[in-house]
C-alpha positions in Angstrom: 0.0 0.1 0.4 1.2 3.8 -0.8 1.1 6.7 1.9 -2.0 7.9 0.2 -4.5 4.0 0.2 -3.6 3.9 3.9 -5.0 6.2 6.7 -2.7 6.6 10.0 -5.0 8.1 12.6 -7.3 10.8 11.7 -7.6 13.4 14.3 -10.2 16.2 13.9 -7.5 18.2 12.9 -7.5 16.8 9.8 -10.5 16.4 9.5 -11.1 20.5 9.7 -8.0 20.8 7.5 -10.0 18.7 4.6 -12.3 21.7 4.8 -9.8 24.9 3.6 -11.1 26.1 6.3 -8.8 29.7 6.2 -11.0 29.9 2.4 -14.5 28.5 3.5 -14.1 31.7 6.3 -14.2 34.4 4.2 -16.7 33.1 2.2 -18.4 32.6 5.0 -17.6 36.3 5.4 -18.9 37.6 2.2 -22.1 35.5 2.6 -22.5 36.9 6.2 -22.3 40.7 4.8 -24.8 39.4 1.1 -26.9 38.8 4.1 -27.4 42.1 5.9 -27.2 43.6 2.4 -30.1 42.6 1.9 -31.7 44.0 4.7 -32.3 47.5 6.0 -33.0 45.8 9.4 -31.1 42.8 10.6 -31.6 39.2 9.7 -33.6 36.6 11.7 -31.3 34.7 13.7 -32.3 31.7 12.8 -31.3 32.4 9.3 -27.9 33.9 9.8 -27.0 30.5 11.4 -28.7 27.9 9.7 -27.8 29.9 6.7 -24.1 30.3 7.0 -23.7 26.3 8.1 -25.1 25.4 5.6 -23.1 27.0 2.5 -20.2 26.3 5.3 -20.7 22.4 5.5 -21.4 23.0 1.4 -18.2 24.2 1.1 -16.4 22.3 3.1 -18.0 19.7 1.6 -15.7 21.1 -1.7 -13.1 21.7 -0.4 -12.7 17.9 0.6 -13.3 16.8 -2.7 -10.8 18.6 -3.9 -8.6 16.8 -1.4 -9.2 13.8 -2.6 -9.4 14.4 -6.8 -5.8 16.2 -6.0 -4.1 14.5 -3.6 -2.0 13.1 -5.6 -0.2 16.5 -7.8 -1.2 18.1 -4.0 2.4 15.7 -3.3 4.4 16.9 -5.6 3.8 20.7 -4.7 5.6 21.9 -1.1 2.3 24.1 -0.7 0.3 21.1 -0.6 2.3 18.2 0.1 1.2 18.3 3.5 -2.8 17.9 3.6 -4.6 15.4 5.1 -5.6 12.8 2.0 -2.3 13.2 -0.2 -0.1 12.1 3.3 -2.4 9.2 3.9 -3.4 10.7 7.7 -6.8 10.2 5.8 -7.6 7.6 3.8 -9.4 8.6 0.4 -12.7 6.6 1.6 -12.3 8.7 4.7 -12.4 11.6 2.4 -15.3 11.0 0.3 -17.4 9.9 2.9 -17.0 12.6 4.8 -17.7 15.3 1.4 -20.5 13.2 1.5 -21.8 13.8 4.7 -21.1 17.6 5.1 -22.6 18.5 1.5 -25.5 15.7 2.4 -26.0 18.3 5.6 -25.9 20.9 4.0 -28.2 21.2 1.8 -30.6 19.4 4.2 -30.3 22.4 6.9 -30.5 24.6 3.3 -33.7 23.5 1.8 -35.7 22.7 5.4 -34.7 25.4 6.9 -33.8 28.2 4.5 -35.4 28.3 1.1 -34.9 26.0 -2.4 -34.1 28.6 -4.3 -30.1 29.2 -1.7 -30.4 25.2 -1.8 -29.6 24.7 -5.4 -27.3 27.9 -6.1 -25.5 26.6 -3.3 -24.9 22.9 -5.4 -24.4 24.8 -8.2 -21.7 26.4 -6.6 -20.0 23.3 -4.8 -20.0 21.2 -8.0 -18.5 24.1 -9.9 -15.7 23.8 -7.1 -15.6 20.8 -7.1 -16.9 19.1 -10.3 -15.7 21.5 -13.1 -13.1 23.2 -11.5 -11.5 21.2 -10.0 -11.7 17.8 -12.0 -11.8 19.7 -15.3 -10.8 23.2 -16.1 -7.4 22.8 -13.4 -5.8 20.4 -16.0 -7.2 21.5 -19.3 -6.3 25.3 -19.2 -4.5 28.2 -17.9 -8.0 29.9 -17.6 -8.8 27.6 -15.6 -9.1 30.2 -12.4 -11.3 32.8 -14.6 -13.7 30.5 -15.7 -13.9 28.4 -12.5 -14.2 31.7 -10.8 -17.8 31.7 -10.7 -17.8 29.3 -7.8 -16.1 31.1 -5.9 -17.4 34.1 -6.3 -21.2 32.9 -5.7 -20.6 32.9 -1.3 -22.6 36.9 -1.1 -25.4 35.3 -3.2 -26.4 33.4 -1.3 -26.1 35.3 1.3 -28.6 37.4 0.0 -31.2 34.5 -2.0 -30.9 32.9 2.3 -32.7 36.0 3.6 -34.5 37.7 0.7 -35.6 34.3 -1.3 -34.8 36.5 -5.1 -32.0 37.3 -7.1 -31.1 40.9 -6.9 -29.1 42.6 -9.4 -27.1 44.2 -6.0 -26.6 41.2 -5.3 -24.8 40.1 -8.7 -22.8 43.3 -8.3 -21.3 41.3 -5.7 -20.4 38.8 -7.3 -19.3 40.7 -10.1 -16.5 41.9 -7.7 -15.3 38.8 -6.6 -15.4 37.4 -9.6 -12.6 40.3 -11.3 -11.3 39.7 -7.9 -10.2 35.9 -8.0 -7.6 36.3 -11.5 -5.1 38.5 -10.2 -5.6 38.3 -6.6 -4.7 34.2 -7.5 -2.8 34.1 -10.5 -0.5 36.4 -8.1 0.0 33.3 -5.5 0.8 31.1 -8.9 3.3 33.5 -9.8 5.2 32.9 -6.4 4.4 29.2 -6.6 4.7 28.6 -10.3 8.3 26.1 -10.0 4.9 24.3 -8.1 2.3 24.2 -10.3 5.4 23.5 -13.1 6.3 20.5 -11.3 2.9 19.2 -11.1 1.9 19.1 -14.5 -1.2 21.7 -14.3 -1.7 24.6 -16.0 -1.5 27.5 -14.5 -1.1 30.8 -17.0 2.6 31.0 -15.1 3.3 28.1 -16.7 2.0 27.6 -19.9 2.6 31.6 -20.9 5.1 32.5 -18.5 5.7 35.0 -15.8 6.0 38.4 -17.4 3.3 37.7 -18.9 1.1 36.4 -16.0 1.9 40.1 -14.7 0.6 41.8 -17.2 -2.5 40.1 -16.8 -2.5 40.6 -13.6 -2.6 44.5 -13.6 -4.7 44.4 -16.1 -7.5 42.9 -14.5 -6.5 44.6 -11.2 -7.7 47.4 -13.3 -10.9 46.1 -15.2 -11.7 44.9 -10.7 -10.7 48.4 -10.2 -13.5 50.0 -12.3 -16.0 46.6 -11.1 -15.5 47.9 -7.7 -17.1 51.3 -8.8 -20.8 49.9 -9.8 -22.3 49.9 -6.6 -21.4 53.6 -6.3 -22.4 54.4 -9.8 -25.7 52.7 -9.4 -26.9 54.1 -6.4 -26.1 51.0 -3.8 -23.4 52.7 -2.3 -22.0 56.5 -1.4 -19.8 58.1 -0.8 -17.8 56.3 2.0 -17.5 52.9 -0.5 -16.1 55.1 -3.2 -13.6 56.8 -1.2 -13.0 53.2 0.1 -13.4 51.9 -3.2 -10.6 54.0 -4.1 -8.2 53.4 -2.0 -8.6 50.0 -1.5 -8.6 49.8 -5.5 -5.0 52.7 -5.4 -3.5 50.3 -3.4 -4.2 47.1 -5.2 -2.6 48.9 -8.4 0.2 49.7 -6.6 1.6 46.0 -5.8 0.0 44.9 -9.3 2.6 47.7 -10.8 5.2 46.3 -8.1 4.8 43.2 -9.4 4.6 44.1 -13.2 8.0 46.0 -13.0 9.3 46.0 -9.4 12.7 43.8 -7.9 10.9 42.3 -4.8 10.8 38.5 -5.2 8.0 38.2 -3.3 6.0 40.7 -4.5 3.8 37.9 -5.5 3.1 36.6 -2.8 2.3 40.3 -1.3 -0.3 41.3 -3.4 -1.6 37.5 -2.5 -1.7 38.7 0.8 -3.0 41.9 0.3 -5.9 40.8 -2.2 -7.3 39.2 1.1 -7.5 41.9 3.0 -8.2 44.2 0.1 -11.3 42.1 0.0 -12.3 41.7 3.8 -11.7 45.4 3.8 -13.8 46.8 0.7 -16.8 44.6 2.0 -16.9 45.3 5.7 -16.9 48.7 3.9 -19.9 48.0 2.0 -21.7 46.8 5.2 -21.2 50.2 7.2 -22.1 52.7 4.4 -24.7 50.2 4.2 -26.3 50.6 7.7 -25.2 54.2 9.2 -25.0 56.4 5.8 -27.1 55.0 3.2 -30.8 55.9 5.4 -28.8 59.5 5.8 -29.0 59.4 2.2 -32.6 58.1 1.7 -33.8 60.9 3.5 -32.0 63.5 2.1 -33.5 62.5 -1.3 -37.1 62.6 0.0 -36.4 65.9 1.4 -34.7 67.4 -0.8 -38.0 65.8 -3.9 -40.3 67.1 -1.6 
């Protein structure tokens, strides 16, 4: 038996790692903010807790499937070689049943306690990441993260629909922001980890088209992201607080994209990647603050002006 076929006393930490908790946490933040942005009041506590629990379980299931499918190539990459299924701390069978049980439980929670639309959109997102991206796109095209990024952009829409039961254009704007954010975010990491991807024969953009070509696309997508983040202000979804935050954060992202493109910092790829995570969190927090503390004032001022 090989290492990946033999489990060695799995612990709860191994199962937790299987869920990619840092990724799921970021998804839950955007899902939670999607919920809060969908209403002028407070989200019902049962929807808040059960909705995010169902989404988290399904996201953890998708992450576990990713571990299973990638277990052999994970051994070839320094970033992933200690994952529980790759090393054999969890067997493939244990990982499979964990993924099935958590995914099924998440779907049941969403169907029974939230609404069917949220459940099916979550299922589509799960399949998009675990099947379409992990099993096909990741190995087929250097545009894998662009096409597959739609699945990872869904959480704010899922949170919004969990509260309202309907798809709203403003929720789709939130999806569009994450969709535009994903390529420069992930390609920055891919530039830093290019040798790992080449060793594992994964056709990431830096491997197939070179590092400089990828850096150019990071800069171009960052410009697209900057423009996309202006849309919520243009459409009246948010006010000046959001706009000023989006411009400042976007300028920071453009700075790091330029450093990556023309600078000499060997760690610029990882620094850009780290900044992109804080960028998204700060941008969504600004949305939340603007929505609850400034939007009512803007609405009142507008009504008074009309009268």
